VEXZALUM-228689 format. One record per residue: residue in three letters; x, y, z of N, C-alpha, C in turn. Coordinates in steps of 0.05 Angstrom, whole numbers, plus 5000, padded with zeros to 4 digits. Example, Ala and Ser with C-alpha at 12.3 -4.5 7.8 and 13.67 -1.06 7.14 Angstrom:
2
ala526448865156524649105156526449345156 ser525749555142527349795143525850015157 
% end
This chain:
363
met206854251702206854581712206654761689 glu205054911695204855131670207655281670 arg208255261642210455451633210055761639 gly212255901646212656141653214656281644 asp215156511645217656691636219656711661 thr221856571665223056531687224456801686 arg224956991667226257261670225057391692 ser222757381699221157571714222157471746 leu223457271749223857161776226857211784 ser227257331808229557341823232257191813 val234357291816236557181810236656871825 val236456881849236056701870234056471862 glu231856571857229756351848230656231823 gln231556381803232656261779234556021780 glu236456091793238355851804237455611818 val235155691835233955421846232455251828 leu231255401808229655251787231855091766 arg234555191766236255031750237754821764 arg237954851789239354631806236154391808 arg234354481812232254301813231554141789 cys231654261768231854131742234053911741 val236353981746238853791744238453581763 glu237553631788236853401809235153201798 leu232853281781230553131777231952961754 val233453081735234952901712236552701726 ala238352751746240252601762238852351776 ser236252401780234752221798233352041781 gly233152031754232451841736229651971715 ser228952241723227252351706228352421676 thr226552431654227252481629227552821629 val228752921611229553211602226853361600 thr224953211587222253301582220653321609 ala220953111624219053101648220453321671 ala223253351669224353521691223553841680 ala223253851655222654121644219854211652 glu218253991649215454031656214754101683 ala216353941699216353971728217154321739 val218754361724219954631739218454891718 gly216954801698215655021684217455141662 val219155011650220855131633220754971604 his221455071583221354941554223754761556 arg223354511539225354281542228054401535 arg228454561512230854641507232154871525 thr230854951542231855141566233254931584 ala231554701587232954491610235154371597 thr234854301569237554211557240254421564 arg239854651559241654841560243454841587 trp241454821611242254791639244054521641 leu242854311633244254081633247354081619 glu247354231598250154271584252254411598 arg250554641612252454791630253254671650 tyr251454441668252454321689254554081683 arg253853961656255753751653258453881642 gly257954101632260854241624262354291644 gly261254331671262854461692261354441717 pro261354221726259054131754260354281777 asp261254501779262254661802259654821813 lys260654971831258055141847257255351827 gly258455511815258055681797256755641772 ala256555371761256455321734253255381729 leu251155381746248655451743247855741755 ser249455871760249056131774248356311747 gln246756551756245856731735248456891720 arg248556891697250356981678249557281667 arg251657441663251257721654249957731628 arg247657891623246257861598247158081584 gly246358091554247158291538249858311531 arg250958511518253758481502255858531521 pro258558411513260358461534261458731541 pro261858811565262559141570265059201549 gly264759441537266659581521266559531494 thr264359321486264159271455262159491443 gln262359511418260359651404260759941410 arg263060051416263060331428264460511402 his263960731399265060891379268160941385 leu268460981409271561051416273060831424 thr275460831416277260631433278460721459 pro278760521476280160581499281960811504 ala283560751483285960991481284661281478 gln282761271461281461561453280061661473 glu278261451495276861521515279261651537 ala281261501543283061601560284361921551 ala284861931526285962151520284362391522 ile281162361516278762581522278762601552 arg278762421570278862451599280862631609 lys283462551599285862721611285263021602 thr284663061576284063351565281863461588 ile279563331588277363461607278563541634 cys280563311646281263381672283563591675 thr284963681654287363811656287264081637 arg285164111620284864351603282064461607 val282064731598279164841595278764851567 pro276264901557275464911530276865091514 asp277465341524279065551507281665501502 glu282965261521285565241514286065051491 val283664871485284164671463282464821433 gly282165071432280865171410277965191409 glu276965111431274065141438273065391446 asp272265591428271365861436268765891439 val266665691436263565701442262565641470 his264465491479263665411511265865481526 ala264865571552266665681575266965411591 leu265465221589266164991610265764761597 trp266264521605266064221594263064141593 thr261564201574259164141570258863861551 arg256363751550256163501534256563561504 asp255663791495256063911472259063991463 ala260464111485262964141481265063991480 val264563721491266263461492265663321465 ser263063341459262363221427263763371407 arg264363571404265463831389268463721385 leu269663691411272463581419272963371403 ile271163111410271462851400271262901369 glu269563021354269363081329271763191317 arg272663361322275363551313277563361315 arg277863181336280563061340279962761325 tyr278062631325277662341313275462311293 gly273862541286272162521264269662381272 ile268762381297266562171305264562371313 arg262462401313260262601321258262431339 leu258362481360256662321382254362501389 ala252062401391249662571401249862641432 val248062821436248662941464248162751483 arg245662611480245362401495247462161502 ser248262111474250561861476253162001493 met253362291488255862361505255462391535 gly252562441542252162451568252462141581 leu251761921568252961651578255561621577 tyr256861701561260161701561261061821584 leu260062051592261162211613261062081640 ala257461981645257061841663258661571668 arg259661441645261061211649263961271663 trp264961481652267961571659267761671688 gly265261731699264961841728265162151728 phe264462241708264162531708260662641715 thr261162821729257862971741257763211736 pro255763381725255863671729256263801754 gln257763961751258464081777258464421775 lys258564561801258864881801261764901794 pro262365091776265565141769267065311794 leu269665251792270965431812272165671793 arg272365881805273066141795276066201796 arg277366201770280466241774281366481752 ala282566701762283366911744285566841725 tyr284866941700287266911680290067021689 glu290067231707292267341716293867191738 arg293266931741294366771759297166681750 asp299566651768302166581760301966281770 ala301866081754302065821760304665711776 lys306465861763309365801774309865921802 ala308866171807309266321832307266141855 ile305066051844303365861865304665631873 glu305665491851307165231860309965311879 asn311465541874313265621891312765641915 trp310365791919309465881945308965601962 lys307765411949307765141960310064951968 val311865001949313964811955316264951970 val316765201964318865331972318565561997 glu316365751988316265962005314565922033 phe312965732027310965692057313065462074 pro314665282066316065132080318365332098 lys319365542086321065722098319465922120 ile317065972118315766092135315265892162 val314865662152314365452177317065442188 arg319065432174321765402190322465652208 leu321965852197322466102212320266112235 ala317866062235316366032256317365862281 lys318365632268319465412291321665592300 lys323565682290326165822301325066042322 his322966212316322266412332319966332353 lys319466112349317065982363314366162361 ala313866182337311366412328309366212318 thr306666332324304266202312303466312285 ile303166132262302266222241299066242235 his298266482227295266542226295166582196 phe293066482186291966582157289366752161 glu289867022149287967202153286567302125 asp283967372129282267422105279567572118 glu278267722097276467882105274067762087 thr271067832099269067742081266767922089 gly264767952078262168112081259667952082 val257967992097255467892102252968052101 ser251568032080248968192074246468042082 thr244268242082241568122093240468042067 glu241468042047240367972020241767702012 asp243567642027244767352022242567122018 thr243466951999241466701990241266592016 arg238666472020238266302043237765992032 gly239465902016239365662012236765542000 arg235965282010233465181993231565062019 gly229265102014227064982028224964792014 tyr223564582031221864392018219464512009 ala218064451989215364541982214164361966 pro211364361956210164181944211364221914 arg211464041899212464071867211164251852 gly212364501840210964651825210364931840 thr211264911866211065161885212965251898 lys214465451896216765571912216265611936 pro218465551951218265611988217665941983 leu216566032003217066342012218866442030 arg220366602025222666752044222367022047 arg221267112069221067402079223867532080 his223967752075226167902081225568182081 phe227468342093227068622096228168792069 ala226569022060227669162032229869302038 thr230469392065232769562071235169402071 arg237269442056239669232053241569352079 asn242469122094244369172111246668972108 ser249069082119251368872112253268942136 val254968772142257368792162259568612149 ser261868712155264668592148265768452170 met267568272163269168102189272168092178 ala273768152192276368052189277367792209 ser278267592204278667392217281367222207 thr282567072229284866932224284266602236 val285666402221285366132232288466032232 thr288665862253291265742258290965412256 pro292965262245292865002241292264862267 gln292664992293292164872318289164902330 gly287765032310284665042316283965342328 thr285765532325284865772345283565972319 leu281866092328279866282307280266522327 arg280666772308280667062318279067192300 phe276967372309275667502290275067782303 met274268002283272968252291270768332270 val268868412278266568512264266468792266 phe266168882235265869172239264069232214 lys263669532207261869582190263169782167 gly262069742143263869842117265969652112 ala267469752084269669672075272169652090 leu274169452090276369482105278369712098 thr279069832118280870032112284069982128 ala286070142123288070092137287770122162 arg286570352172285970392203284470132218 ile282470042205280869782215282869552214 phe284569542195286469282192288369312212 leu288969592221291769582233290569562265 thr287869602270286669592296286769292302 phe285569142280285968822279288168712289 leu290368822272293168722279293868742311 lys293468952318293769062347292568852365 arg290168812359289068632376289968342375 leu290468262356291867992347294067992367 val295868172362298668182379298168162411 lys296168372419295468372442294568102457 gly292867972441291867692456293767472450 ser295967522442297867272433300167272453 thr301167022463303667042482305866972468 arg305966912443307766822423307867012397 pro310167042386310367212360307767102338 val307367262321305167222310306067222275 phe305467072259305967082230303767022221 val303167282203300767262189301267262158 val299367072148299067042120296667122108 leu296867282090294667462078294867472048 asp292867632036292967672009293767952005 asn293168011979294968311969292868511969 ile290368561980288868781978290469041986 gly289569301980290369551986291569582017 pro289369572032289569622060292169452073 his292469212065294669042076297669212069 his297669322046300169442038300269752043 ala299069812062298470092066301070162081 arg302170462079304370542096304270452122 ser302070612138301470602160301970332175 val300970132156300969842170303669762165 ser305269802143308169702142309869842161 thr309270112169310970222187310470142214 trp307870062224307669932250308669612251 val307969452234309369212231312369192231 glu314069402217316569432220317469492251 gln316269672258316769752290316369552312 asn314369342301314069142324314868862312 arg316868892296317868602283318268382300 asp319168382325319268252343316168082353 lys314468222344311468122353309968002330 ile310668142307308768072287310168102256 arg309667922243310667932212308567862195 leu308667992167306467962148307567772125 phe306167582114307667412088304867432071 phe305467502043303567532023303367292008 leu300967242003300067011983301467081959 pro301466871937301266961908298567111900 ala298767251883296667411872294667231859 tyr291567301860289267161849289466861854 ala290366771883290066521888288666471920 pro286666581922284766581947284666271957 glu284866091934284165821953286365711966 leu288865861965290865801985290865862014 asn288766012016288266102049285865962060 pro286665782078284765712096282265832109 asp283166132117280666272125278466312106 glu279066252077276766282057274966022066 cys276065782075274265612082271965672104 phe273565782129272165892146269566082140 asn270366272121268766412109265866282100 asn266166042088264665832074262865732093 val264265622116262265532137261065752152 leu261965962157260566192170257966262155 lys257866272128255866382112254066132113 gly255065882108253165662111251665662136 arg252665692156251165702178248865952180 leu249966162171248166372174245466332157 arg245666142134243866132118241266022132 ser241365852152240065732169238165862187 arg239166102189238166292214236066462194 gln234366592209232266802203233267022193 ser232267162172233467402159233367622182 ser236267772183236767962204234668232198 lys233768352223232068582216233768832211 gly236168812219237569062214240369002219 his242269232221244669232223246169112248 gln244769162274245369032292244568782302 thr242568662290241468352292243668252269 leu244168352246245868182233248368182247 ala249868392254252568362266252368132291 gly250068112306249767982333249467672319 asn248367632299248267362285250767252281 val252067462264255467382254257067312277 arg256667452298258367442322257467202340 arg255167102338254066842353255166602338 val254566612314256066362295258666362296 ala260466602298263266632296264266442321 arg262966572341263866472368263166092375 ala261466052366260265782361262365602348 ile263365732326265765572308268365632323 gln268665842337271165872350271565672372 arg269165602387269465442407269865142397 asn269265052375269464822360272164772350 arg274264752364277164742353277464542331 pro276364262337276564072315275564162286 leu273564312287272464482268274164652248 val275464782269277565002255279864862245 arg281064622259282964462252282464292219 ser279664222217278964112199279264312168 leu279064562172279464692148281864672135 phe283964622148286664592135286964332124 arg284564122126284963872109283563912084 gln282764152076281564202050283164142028 gln281564072004283864031985286364181980 his284964451969287264671960288964691983 val288264722009290364812029291564592042 gln292064352035293064102048296764172050 tyr297564352031300364442028301064522061 thr299464662075299964762101300164542122 ala299964322118300064072139302664072142 thr303264072167306564052178306263872203 lys308363682205308963532228308863682252 arg307163612274306863762294306763522318 arg307863632342307863472369305363412375 pro305063142390302063092394301063282416 ala298463292417296863472430297863492466 ala298563302471299063212499301563392504 ala303663362489306363532491306263822486 thr304463942476304464192469302164352489 lys302864602490300964772508299364922492 ser296564882493294564972470294365272480 ser294465472464293465732470290565802470 ser289665922486286265972486285566142466 ala282966032459281466142440280866432443 ser282266612446281366922457279367082433 arg277467192438275667332424276967612420 ala276967692395277367992389274568152388 
% end
C-alpha cells in the first residue's frame, strides 16, 4: 500500500488505522508488513505498538492533543492574568492612571500590562489574550460621573424594599414611570445588500417627533400617553390623573428627578390625593434602575422595522400601535423586570391564580 500523510485523515479514520496495524501484528504479521499494509512508515507503526503495549485500554490508540500543552510559553503568569482580568471588569482606564483611552481597548490593556509588569505585548497578541479570557468588543454603557454609588446601593437594599412593604400594607400597585421621544430621523437599523454597496433608506426631509410618558408594573401592566413636544408639569399632571382614574388600587409611582416631576403643581396635587397616589424618586443619574427604560428600548426596536413615518400624525399612530401591541403582551412586559440592572425589583408574589389581575387599560 502506498504511504500517505495520515494527518489529512479524520480523527476516526486515524484511530481505525492504528487499531488495524495492532491487529495485524497480533495476528502474526511483522511490524514492517503491518506498516506497509496500512500505508505508514515502520517507525510510526512502532510508536503505535508501544502506546498499545503501554496501556491496552480503549483510549490508548485514540487521537492525542497536538502542539504545546495549554498555558505554556505565555508572557503572563496565571496570577498576573487574573489580576488584569479583575481590573478590566471592575475599573475604567482613567481610574488606573490611563488618560489616553476612554475604554479598555487592546492598546489600553497592553499599556496597563507594561506599566504593571514591564511586559510589552503586541496588539495582535493582546487580542489573543482577551479572546482567551472571554472578552469581546462591545458598545459601552453610559454612566455619569455625578452618580452616587452608595445612594444607588442604598436604594436597592433599603429604600425600594421599604416601598414594597408600604405598598403591601396599603394594597397599592407599584408603577415605574419614564418618558421618551421618537423622531422620524431615528436610525432604521441594518439591511442586507451586496458587499460594498450600502442599502438605501428613504426618509422625509421634514423632521417630526412625538413624546411618550409610560409606566410598567411587575404584574405586566403597561400604561402610556403620547403627546407632542417636551414634557411639562401640566402634561405630566394629566398623565398622573389618568393613571389614578384607571386604577382600582392606590398607585405608587417610581420615577426619575427631571424638573416637571418636582413641579409645585404636581407636588400639591399629589399631596391632596395622598390616599390615591404617591411619588418615589430614584437616585440621581441612575436611569438603568428603571424598568420602563427597557420598555423604551423595546418600543424603539420595533419601530425601526416599520416604514418611515410621513408626518407627525403617522408617527404618533405608529407609536400607539406598537405600544398597544406590547401592552397586550403581558409576559413581555413582565420580562422587562428580569433585565440585569432591574432584578432588584423582583419580589415574592402569590401565584397568578390566587391574585386578581387588573386590566391593562390604555391611557
